C-alpha positions as CSV (number, residue, x, y, z in Angstrom):
1,M,-18.0,-51.2,-33.0
2,P,-18.0,-48.3,-35.5
3,E,-14.7,-46.5,-36.1
4,L,-14.4,-42.9,-34.9
5,S,-13.6,-40.2,-37.3
6,R,-10.5,-38.1,-36.9
7,A,-12.6,-35.1,-35.8
8,Q,-14.3,-37.2,-33.1
9,L,-11.0,-38.4,-31.8
10,L,-9.7,-34.8,-31.5
11,V,-12.9,-33.8,-29.6
12,Y,-12.7,-36.7,-27.2
13,G,-9.0,-36.2,-26.7
14,S,-9.5,-32.5,-26.0
15,I,-12.2,-33.3,-23.4
16,A,-9.9,-35.9,-21.8
17,V,-7.0,-33.4,-21.6
18,A,-9.3,-30.7,-20.1
19,L,-10.6,-33.1,-17.5
20,L,-7.1,-34.1,-16.5
21,L,-6.1,-30.4,-16.2
22,L,-9.1,-29.6,-14.1
23,G,-8.5,-32.7,-11.9
24,A,-4.8,-31.7,-11.4
25,R,-5.9,-28.1,-10.5
26,W,-8.4,-29.4,-8.0
27,I,-5.8,-31.6,-6.3
28,R,-3.3,-28.8,-6.2
29,S,-5.8,-26.4,-4.6
30,S,-6.5,-28.9,-1.8
31,E,-2.8,-29.2,-0.8
32,P,-1.3,-26.6,1.5
33,I,0.9,-24.2,-0.3
34,A,4.5,-24.0,0.9
35,A,5.6,-20.5,1.9
36,S,8.6,-18.9,0.2
37,A,11.7,-18.1,2.3
38,D,10.6,-14.4,2.5
39,E,7.1,-15.3,3.7
40,E,8.6,-17.5,6.4
41,R,10.9,-14.8,7.5
42,V,8.1,-12.2,7.7
43,V,5.9,-14.6,9.7
44,T,8.7,-15.3,12.1
45,V,9.6,-11.6,12.6
46,T,6.0,-10.3,12.9
47,G,4.8,-13.2,15.0
48,Q,6.7,-12.2,18.1
49,G,7.4,-9.2,20.3
50,A,5.8,-8.0,23.5
51,G,3.9,-4.7,23.6
52,A,3.9,-4.1,19.9
53,K,1.5,-1.5,18.5
54,A,-1.4,-2.7,16.3
55,G,-0.1,-3.4,12.8
56,G,3.0,-5.3,14.0
57,A,5.3,-2.3,14.7
58,L,7.1,-1.1,17.7
59,V,9.0,2.1,18.5
60,V,12.4,2.1,20.1
61,H,14.9,4.8,21.0
62,V,18.5,4.0,20.0
63,A,21.2,6.1,21.7
64,G,24.9,6.0,22.6
65,E,27.6,5.0,20.2
66,V,25.6,4.7,16.9
67,S,25.9,6.8,13.8
68,K,22.3,8.2,13.8
69,P,20.8,8.1,17.4
70,G,17.0,8.6,17.4
71,I,13.6,7.0,17.5
72,Y,12.9,4.2,15.1
73,E,9.9,2.1,14.2
74,L,10.7,-1.5,13.6
75,R,8.7,-4.7,13.0
76,A,7.5,-6.6,16.1
77,G,10.0,-9.4,16.9
78,S,13.0,-7.3,15.8
79,R,16.2,-7.7,17.7
80,V,18.6,-5.2,19.3
81,A,20.9,-5.8,16.4
82,D,18.1,-4.6,14.0
83,A,17.7,-1.4,16.1
84,V,21.5,-0.7,16.0
85,E,21.5,-1.3,12.2
86,S,18.5,1.1,11.8
87,A,20.5,3.8,13.6
88,G,23.3,3.5,11.0
89,G,25.3,0.9,12.9
90,A,27.7,1.2,15.8
91,T,30.5,3.8,15.7
92,G,34.2,2.9,16.0
93,A,34.1,3.8,19.7
94,A,31.2,1.3,20.5
95,A,31.5,-1.6,22.8
96,V,28.9,-3.8,21.1
97,D,29.9,-6.7,23.3
98,G,28.4,-4.7,26.2
99,I,24.9,-5.3,25.0
100,N,22.9,-8.3,24.0
101,L,22.4,-7.9,20.2
102,A,20.2,-11.0,20.1
103,A,17.6,-9.8,22.6
104,T,14.1,-9.2,21.3
105,L,12.9,-5.6,21.4
106,A,9.8,-4.4,23.3
107,D,7.7,-1.3,22.3
108,G,9.0,1.8,24.0
109,Q,12.4,0.3,24.9
110,Q,15.6,2.3,24.8
111,V,18.8,0.7,23.4
112,V,22.0,2.3,24.6
113,V,25.1,1.2,22.8
114,P,28.0,1.7,25.3
115,A,31.4,3.2,24.5
116,R,34.5,1.1,24.8
117,A,36.6,1.8,28.0
118,G,39.8,3.6,27.6
119,R,43.0,2.7,29.3
120,G,42.6,2.2,33.0
121,G,38.9,1.4,32.6
122,E,37.6,5.0,32.0
123,P,35.0,5.5,29.4
124,V,36.2,6.8,26.0
125,A,35.9,10.5,25.7
126,G,32.4,11.6,24.9
127,A,30.8,8.4,26.3
128,A,28.3,8.7,29.1
129,A,29.8,7.7,32.4
130,G,27.3,5.8,34.7
131,G,26.5,8.7,37.0
132,D,23.0,9.1,38.4
133,G,21.2,9.1,35.1
134,P,18.7,6.3,34.3
135,I,20.0,2.9,33.2
136,S,18.5,1.1,30.3
137,L,16.9,-2.1,31.5
138,G,17.1,-3.5,28.0
139,T,20.9,-3.2,27.8
140,A,22.2,-2.9,31.3
141,T,25.0,-5.2,32.4
142,A,25.0,-6.9,35.8
143,E,27.7,-4.4,36.9
144,Q,25.5,-1.4,35.9
145,L,22.6,-2.9,37.8
146,E,24.7,-3.3,40.9
147,T,25.2,0.5,41.1
148,I,21.5,0.7,42.1
149,D,21.0,0.9,45.9
150,G,19.6,-2.4,47.1
151,V,20.7,-4.5,44.1
152,G,23.6,-6.8,44.8
153,P,25.5,-9.2,42.5
154,V,22.9,-12.0,42.9
155,T,19.9,-9.8,42.1
156,A,21.7,-8.1,39.2
157,A,22.5,-11.5,37.7
158,K,18.9,-12.7,38.2
159,I,17.6,-9.6,36.4
160,V,20.0,-10.1,33.4
161,E,19.1,-13.8,33.3
162,F,15.4,-13.0,33.4
163,R,15.7,-10.4,30.6
164,D,17.8,-12.7,28.4
165,Q,15.4,-15.7,28.9
166,N,12.3,-13.6,28.1
167,G,13.8,-11.8,25.1
168,G,13.8,-8.4,26.9
169,V,11.7,-6.7,29.5
170,G,9.0,-4.3,28.4
171,S,8.5,-2.6,31.8
172,I,10.0,-2.5,35.2
173,E,6.9,-4.0,36.7
174,E,7.8,-7.3,34.9
175,L,10.7,-7.7,37.3
176,D,8.4,-8.7,40.1
177,Q,8.5,-12.1,38.4
178,V,12.1,-12.4,39.4
179,H,12.5,-14.4,42.6
180,G,13.7,-12.1,45.4
181,I,12.5,-8.8,44.0
182,G,9.6,-7.4,45.9
183,P,7.7,-4.1,45.9
184,A,10.4,-2.2,47.7
185,T,13.1,-3.2,45.2
186,I,10.7,-2.4,42.3
187,E,10.4,1.1,43.6
188,L,14.2,1.5,43.9
189,L,14.6,0.1,40.3
190,R,11.8,2.4,39.0
191,E,13.9,5.4,40.2
192,R,17.1,4.3,38.4
193,L,15.9,2.2,35.4
194,Q,14.1,2.9,32.2
195,P,12.6,0.2,30.0
């Protein structure tokens, strides 16, 4: 067998290295690419949320004891905590334990951060007292729901449980899925609740 010159060895070696690199690239391109932590977070956040607008956004109204009440656009799948944070966070008078910060937001929902009660159970000065105004379905406690005619402790507890299990409620009509709530109760709720 004839001996190869140094130049021929370099050429054959270069060809072998090039083929190895092409093979490695081909193998890597056929494997699924692992997503980075940021991509996974974005997929998780934008992959959920009922009633979101096209483009993965939803609009919510944040009111009550927050620094900057107003209307905010958030990504679909955002939580009540994200809405409160967007509104500048809760004020010192806020009772953040009175709302479910982990609930998933729905497009058009209002988030009302309640005020802490003062001594004797009265709301802190400047806080909205229950009254006859609409109650936010997204943040209402069982006690607030019981103030609605025709809603007792059992029904109120079922509504809160349904809302928490489903990551929020986008409309009052969704409550017809709660056992024991019929068309007459839906009409009563429609008068006093807002999504």
